[in-house]
ZAVOPA-977814 format. One record per residue (C-alpha): residue in three letters; x, y negated, z; residue number from 1. Coordinates in nm, 2 decimals, decimal comma, padded with zeros to 4 digits, m for minus. Layout:
REM ZAVOPA-977814
@res=ALA | px=X | py=Y | pz=Z | n=NUM
...
//
This chain:
REM ZAVOPA-977814
@res=UNK | px=00,00 | py=00,00 | pz=00,00 | n=1
@res=UNK | px=00,14 | py=m00,34 | pz=m00,10 | n=2
@res=UNK | px=00,20 | py=m00,58 | pz=00,19 | n=3
@res=UNK | px=00,32 | py=m00,93 | pz=00,15 | n=4
@res=UNK | px=00,57 | py=m01,02 | pz=00,43 | n=5
@res=UNK | px=00,61 | py=m01,38 | pz=00,56 | n=6
@res=UNK | px=00,76 | py=m01,33 | pz=00,90 | n=7
@res=UNK | px=00,78 | py=m01,58 | pz=01,19 | n=8
@res=UNK | px=01,13 | py=m01,71 | pz=01,25 | n=9
@res=UNK | px=01,32 | py=m01,54 | pz=01,53 | n=10
@res=UNK | px=01,37 | py=m01,88 | pz=01,68 | n=11
@res=UNK | px=01,00 | py=m01,88 | pz=01,75 | n=12
@res=UNK | px=00,98 | py=m01,53 | pz=01,91 | n=13
@res=UNK | px=00,96 | py=m01,69 | pz=02,26 | n=14
@res=UNK | px=00,64 | py=m01,86 | pz=02,15 | n=15
@res=UNK | px=00,48 | py=m01,61 | pz=01,91 | n=16
@res=UNK | px=00,60 | py=m01,26 | pz=02,00 | n=17
@res=UNK | px=00,82 | py=m01,26 | pz=02,31 | n=18
@res=UNK | px=00,80 | py=m00,89 | pz=02,40 | n=19
@res=UNK | px=00,90 | py=m00,57 | pz=02,23 | n=20
@res=UNK | px=00,60 | py=m00,35 | pz=02,16 | n=21
@res=UNK | px=00,51 | py=00,01 | pz=02,07 | n=22
@res=UNK | px=00,16 | py=m00,03 | pz=01,93 | n=23
@res=UNK | px=m00,11 | py=00,21 | pz=02,06 | n=24
@res=UNK | px=m00,41 | py=00,09 | pz=01,87 | n=25
@res=UNK | px=m00,55 | py=m00,16 | pz=01,62 | n=26
@res=UNK | px=m00,74 | py=m00,47 | pz=01,72 | n=27
@res=UNK | px=m00,98 | py=m00,62 | pz=01,46 | n=28
@res=UNK | px=m01,05 | py=m00,99 | pz=01,44 | n=29
@res=UNK | px=m01,24 | py=m01,24 | pz=01,21 | n=30
@res=UNK | px=m01,06 | py=m01,56 | pz=01,14 | n=31
@res=UNK | px=m01,37 | py=m01,78 | pz=01,18 | n=32
@res=UNK | px=m01,26 | py=m02,00 | pz=00,90 | n=33
@res=UNK | px=m01,22 | py=m01,98 | pz=00,52 | n=34
@res=UNK | px=m00,85 | py=m01,98 | pz=00,45 | n=35
@res=UNK | px=m00,67 | py=m01,71 | pz=00,25 | n=36
@res=UNK | px=m00,44 | py=m01,45 | pz=00,42 | n=37
@res=UNK | px=m00,13 | py=m01,63 | pz=00,30 | n=38
@res=UNK | px=m00,25 | py=m01,96 | pz=00,44 | n=39
@res=UNK | px=m00,35 | py=m01,80 | pz=00,77 | n=40
@res=UNK | px=m00,01 | py=m01,65 | pz=00,82 | n=41
@res=UNK | px=00,17 | py=m01,96 | pz=00,69 | n=42
@res=UNK | px=m00,01 | py=m02,18 | pz=00,95 | n=43
@res=UNK | px=00,04 | py=m01,93 | pz=01,23 | n=44
@res=UNK | px=00,41 | py=m01,90 | pz=01,19 | n=45
@res=UNK | px=00,47 | py=m02,27 | pz=01,14 | n=46
@res=UNK | px=00,29 | py=m02,41 | pz=01,45 | n=47
@res=UNK | px=00,40 | py=m02,39 | pz=01,81 | n=48
@res=UNK | px=00,08 | py=m02,26 | pz=01,95 | n=49
@res=UNK | px=00,08 | py=m01,94 | pz=02,16 | n=50
@res=UNK | px=m00,16 | py=m01,78 | pz=01,92 | n=51
@res=UNK | px=m00,03 | py=m01,51 | pz=01,68 | n=52
@res=UNK | px=m00,13 | py=m01,20 | pz=01,49 | n=53
@res=UNK | px=00,04 | py=m00,93 | pz=01,30 | n=54
@res=UNK | px=m00,16 | py=m00,92 | pz=00,97 | n=55
@res=UNK | px=m00,42 | py=m01,12 | pz=00,78 | n=56
@res=UNK | px=m00,63 | py=m00,96 | pz=00,51 | n=57
@res=UNK | px=m00,84 | py=m01,14 | pz=00,25 | n=58
@res=UNK | px=m01,02 | py=m01,02 | pz=m00,06 | n=59
@res=UNK | px=m00,70 | py=m00,97 | pz=m00,26 | n=60
@res=UNK | px=m00,40 | py=m00,90 | pz=m00,03 | n=61
@res=UNK | px=m00,26 | py=m00,81 | pz=00,30 | n=62
@res=UNK | px=00,00 | py=m01,05 | pz=00,46 | n=63
@res=UNK | px=00,22 | py=m00,97 | pz=00,76 | n=64
@res=UNK | px=00,36 | py=m01,24 | pz=00,98 | n=65
@res=UNK | px=00,49 | py=m01,05 | pz=01,28 | n=66
@res=UNK | px=00,68 | py=m00,72 | pz=01,30 | n=67
@res=UNK | px=00,49 | py=m00,43 | pz=01,45 | n=68
@res=UNK | px=00,76 | py=m00,38 | pz=01,72 | n=69
@res=UNK | px=00,68 | py=m00,72 | pz=01,86 | n=70
@res=UNK | px=00,37 | py=m00,82 | pz=02,06 | n=71
@res=UNK | px=00,13 | py=m01,10 | pz=01,95 | n=72
@res=UNK | px=m00,10 | py=m01,33 | pz=02,13 | n=73
@res=UNK | px=m00,44 | py=m01,25 | pz=01,99 | n=74
@res=UNK | px=m00,66 | py=m01,06 | pz=02,24 | n=75
@res=UNK | px=m00,72 | py=m01,32 | pz=02,50 | n=76
@res=UNK | px=m00,64 | py=m01,09 | pz=02,79 | n=77
@res=UNK | px=m00,33 | py=m01,25 | pz=02,93 | n=78
@res=UNK | px=00,05 | py=m01,20 | pz=02,92 | n=79
@res=UNK | px=00,02 | py=m00,84 | pz=03,05 | n=80
@res=UNK | px=m00,31 | py=m00,75 | pz=02,89 | n=81
@res=UNK | px=m00,34 | py=m00,43 | pz=02,70 | n=82
@res=UNK | px=m00,47 | py=m00,60 | pz=02,39 | n=83
@res=UNK | px=m00,19 | py=m00,85 | pz=02,38 | n=84
@res=UNK | px=00,09 | py=m00,61 | pz=02,47 | n=85
@res=UNK | px=m00,02 | py=m00,29 | pz=02,29 | n=86
@res=UNK | px=m00,25 | py=m00,39 | pz=02,01 | n=87
@res=UNK | px=m00,17 | py=m00,42 | pz=01,64 | n=88
@res=UNK | px=m00,38 | py=m00,72 | pz=01,54 | n=89
@res=UNK | px=m00,55 | py=m00,76 | pz=01,20 | n=90
@res=UNK | px=m00,74 | py=m01,08 | pz=01,11 | n=91
@res=UNK | px=m01,01 | py=m01,05 | pz=00,84 | n=92
@res=UNK | px=m01,04 | py=m01,37 | pz=00,64 | n=93
@res=UNK | px=m01,33 | py=m01,58 | pz=00,51 | n=94
@res=UNK | px=m01,56 | py=m01,50 | pz=00,80 | n=95
@res=UNK | px=m01,68 | py=m01,86 | pz=00,85 | n=96
@res=UNK | px=m01,88 | py=m01,87 | pz=00,53 | n=97
@res=UNK | px=m01,91 | py=m01,50 | pz=00,46 | n=98
@res=UNK | px=m02,04 | py=m01,40 | pz=00,12 | n=99
@res=UNK | px=m01,87 | py=m01,18 | pz=m00,14 | n=100
@res=UNK | px=m01,52 | py=m01,29 | pz=m00,05 | n=101
@res=UNK | px=m01,57 | py=m01,17 | pz=00,31 | n=102
@res=UNK | px=m01,73 | py=m00,85 | pz=00,20 | n=103
@res=UNK | px=m01,43 | py=m00,77 | pz=m00,02 | n=104
@res=UNK | px=m01,19 | py=m00,88 | pz=00,26 | n=105
@res=UNK | px=m01,36 | py=m00,63 | pz=00,49 | n=106
@res=UNK | px=m01,33 | py=m00,35 | pz=00,23 | n=107
@res=UNK | px=m00,96 | py=m00,42 | pz=00,20 | n=108
@res=UNK | px=m00,92 | py=m00,43 | pz=00,57 | n=109
@res=UNK | px=m01,09 | py=m00,10 | pz=00,61 | n=110
@res=UNK | px=m00,85 | py=00,05 | pz=00,35 | n=111
@res=UNK | px=m00,56 | py=m00,10 | pz=00,53 | n=112
@res=UNK | px=m00,67 | py=00,02 | pz=00,87 | n=113
@res=UNK | px=m00,71 | py=00,37 | pz=00,73 | n=114
@res=UNK | px=m00,36 | py=00,35 | pz=00,58 | n=115
@res=UNK | px=m00,23 | py=00,25 | pz=00,93 | n=116
@res=UNK | px=m00,42 | py=00,53 | pz=01,11 | n=117
@res=UNK | px=m00,29 | py=00,79 | pz=00,87 | n=118
@res=UNK | px=00,07 | py=00,65 | pz=00,89 | n=119
@res=UNK | px=00,06 | py=00,67 | pz=01,27 | n=120
@res=UNK | px=m00,13 | py=00,99 | pz=01,31 | n=121
@res=UNK | px=m00,42 | py=00,81 | pz=01,48 | n=122
@res=UNK | px=m00,79 | py=00,87 | pz=01,47 | n=123
@res=UNK | px=m01,07 | py=00,61 | pz=01,44 | n=124
@res=UNK | px=m01,09 | py=00,59 | pz=01,82 | n=125
@res=UNK | px=m00,77 | py=00,38 | pz=01,80 | n=126
@res=UNK | px=m00,96 | py=00,10 | pz=01,62 | n=127
@res=UNK | px=m01,08 | py=m00,17 | pz=01,87 | n=128
@res=UNK | px=m01,24 | py=m00,51 | pz=01,85 | n=129
@res=UNK | px=m01,12 | py=m00,84 | pz=02,00 | n=130
@res=UNK | px=m01,44 | py=m00,83 | pz=02,21 | n=131
@res=UNK | px=m01,32 | py=m00,52 | pz=02,40 | n=132
@res=UNK | px=m01,04 | py=m00,71 | pz=02,56 | n=133
@res=UNK | px=m01,17 | py=m01,06 | pz=02,64 | n=134
@res=UNK | px=m01,54 | py=m01,05 | pz=02,59 | n=135
@res=UNK | px=m01,52 | py=m01,30 | pz=02,30 | n=136
@res=UNK | px=m01,77 | py=m01,23 | pz=02,03 | n=137
@res=UNK | px=m01,51 | py=m01,14 | pz=01,77 | n=138
@res=UNK | px=m01,49 | py=m01,01 | pz=01,50 | n=139
@res=UNK | px=m01,80 | py=m01,23 | pz=01,48 | n=140
@res=UNK | px=m01,93 | py=m01,16 | pz=01,13 | n=141
@res=UNK | px=m01,82 | py=m00,80 | pz=01,13 | n=142
@res=UNK | px=m02,02 | py=m00,76 | pz=01,46 | n=143
@res=UNK | px=m02,32 | py=m00,94 | pz=01,30 | n=144
@res=UNK | px=m02,31 | py=m00,69 | pz=01,01 | n=145
@res=UNK | px=m02,26 | py=m00,39 | pz=01,24 | n=146
@res=UNK | px=m01,95 | py=m00,27 | pz=01,41 | n=147
@res=UNK | px=m02,03 | py=00,10 | pz=01,36 | n=148
@res=UNK | px=m02,08 | py=00,03 | pz=00,99 | n=149
@res=UNK | px=m01,73 | py=m00,11 | pz=00,97 | n=150
@res=UNK | px=m01,58 | py=00,19 | pz=01,16 | n=151
@res=UNK | px=m01,77 | py=00,42 | pz=00,92 | n=152
@res=UNK | px=m01,60 | py=00,23 | pz=00,63 | n=153
@res=UNK | px=m01,26 | py=00,28 | pz=00,78 | n=154
@res=UNK | px=m01,33 | py=00,65 | pz=00,85 | n=155
@res=UNK | px=m01,45 | py=00,71 | pz=00,50 | n=156
@res=UNK | px=m01,12 | py=00,56 | pz=00,37 | n=157
@res=UNK | px=m00,92 | py=00,77 | pz=00,61 | n=158
@res=UNK | px=m01,11 | py=01,08 | pz=00,50 | n=159
@res=UNK | px=m01,03 | py=00,99 | pz=00,13 | n=160
@res=UNK | px=m00,66 | py=00,96 | pz=00,21 | n=161
@res=UNK | px=m00,65 | py=01,29 | pz=00,39 | n=162
@res=UNK | px=m00,83 | py=01,45 | pz=00,09 | n=163
@res=UNK | px=m00,56 | py=01,33 | pz=m00,14 | n=164
@res=UNK | px=m00,31 | py=01,50 | pz=00,09 | n=165
@res=UNK | px=m00,50 | py=01,82 | pz=00,08 | n=166
@res=UNK | px=m00,49 | py=01,83 | pz=m00,30 | n=167
@res=UNK | px=m00,12 | py=01,75 | pz=m00,30 | n=168
@res=UNK | px=m00,06 | py=02,02 | pz=m00,04 | n=169
@res=UNK | px=m00,26 | py=02,27 | pz=m00,24 | n=170
@res=UNK | px=m00,03 | py=02,22 | pz=m00,53 | n=171
@res=UNK | px=00,30 | py=02,26 | pz=m00,33 | n=172
@res=UNK | px=00,42 | py=02,61 | pz=m00,23 | n=173
@res=UNK | px=00,50 | py=02,69 | pz=00,13 | n=174
@res=UNK | px=00,86 | py=02,67 | pz=00,22 | n=175
@res=UNK | px=00,88 | py=03,05 | pz=00,27 | n=176
@res=UNK | px=00,75 | py=03,11 | pz=m00,08 | n=177
@res=UNK | px=00,93 | py=02,83 | pz=m00,26 | n=178
@res=UNK | px=01,23 | py=03,04 | pz=m00,39 | n=179
@res=UNK | px=01,01 | py=03,32 | pz=m00,52 | n=180
@res=UNK | px=00,76 | py=03,07 | pz=m00,67 | n=181
@res=UNK | px=01,03 | py=02,89 | pz=m00,86 | n=182
@res=UNK | px=01,18 | py=03,22 | pz=m00,98 | n=183
@res=UNK | px=00,83 | py=03,33 | pz=m01,11 | n=184
@res=UNK | px=00,79 | py=03,00 | pz=m01,29 | n=185
@res=UNK | px=01,14 | py=03,02 | pz=m01,45 | n=186
@res=UNK | px=01,07 | py=03,37 | pz=m01,57 | n=187
@res=UNK | px=00,73 | py=03,28 | pz=m01,72 | n=188
@res=UNK | px=00,53 | py=03,50 | pz=m01,48 | n=189
@res=UNK | px=00,33 | py=03,21 | pz=m01,36 | n=190
@res=UNK | px=00,26 | py=02,87 | pz=m01,50 | n=191
@res=UNK | px=00,34 | py=02,71 | pz=m01,16 | n=192
@res=UNK | px=00,00 | py=02,57 | pz=m01,08 | n=193
@res=UNK | px=m00,23 | py=02,63 | pz=m00,78 | n=194
@res=UNK | px=00,02 | py=02,81 | pz=m00,56 | n=195
@res=UNK | px=m00,22 | py=02,83 | pz=m00,27 | n=196
@res=UNK | px=m00,53 | py=02,92 | pz=m00,46 | n=197
@res=UNK | px=m00,69 | py=03,27 | pz=m00,46 | n=198
@res=UNK | px=m00,62 | py=03,49 | pz=m00,76 | n=199
@res=UNK | px=m00,88 | py=03,66 | pz=m00,98 | n=200
@res=UNK | px=m00,82 | py=04,02 | pz=m01,10 | n=201
@res=UNK | px=m00,77 | py=03,89 | pz=m01,45 | n=202
@res=UNK | px=m00,50 | py=03,66 | pz=m01,33 | n=203
@res=UNK | px=m00,34 | py=03,94 | pz=m01,13 | n=204
@res=UNK | px=m00,33 | py=04,17 | pz=m01,43 | n=205
@res=UNK | px=m00,19 | py=03,90 | pz=m01,65 | n=206
@res=UNK | px=00,09 | py=03,83 | pz=m01,41 | n=207
@res=UNK | px=00,17 | py=04,20 | pz=m01,37 | n=208
@res=UNK | px=00,17 | py=04,24 | pz=m01,75 | n=209
@res=UNK | px=00,41 | py=03,94 | pz=m01,79 | n=210
@res=UNK | px=00,64 | py=04,10 | pz=m01,52 | n=211
@res=UNK | px=00,63 | py=04,44 | pz=m01,68 | n=212
@res=UNK | px=00,73 | py=04,29 | pz=m02,02 | n=213
@res=UNK | px=01,01 | py=04,11 | pz=m01,84 | n=214
@res=UNK | px=01,15 | py=04,42 | pz=m01,67 | n=215
@res=UNK | px=01,08 | py=04,67 | pz=m01,94 | n=216
@res=UNK | px=01,12 | py=04,49 | pz=m02,27 | n=217
@res=UNK | px=01,06 | py=04,70 | pz=m02,58 | n=218
//
């Protein structure tokens, strides 16, 4: 997944992201204005406010402003709060006016969240909302439209990613069979496809016939 990076200067770490962090979950926000992801990040990293977030997502792209191994000030639960110290923050853009741009931004955010969940081996239970940590009604427009609806979007994207993996895995022989599989391909006994599929009797006879011709050529 393509991610644009525009990182906060290390000289501002003491303001924006002072603590090392190992993220444990994702915290979803809405920006409550109508700026693009690039503009959200550019403004965040340029000012001296103790407000920060890791990613902004609009209808076209994902922009990162803070490294994932640094904390950010986004959850409103204090210097030692779980949200601020363990949460990977994602701001969804264009929530002030809503409309099609916001709908598309939400869709891309769901895809990105699924990508992160898969990358980290997390389930959908690792997706939180800003409201969980400070009580603030955020992500406001996502909540208006239905939080469970958004989680379902992210879960569907995650399921799709896992499905792609299953297809790829099905077409790759197991490590213990790889040497024999490669030999059979080289000798023309198999065409090298579907190594983990079941075999019909027709296919079995055909492969035995190819092997017999190889071992006992006329």
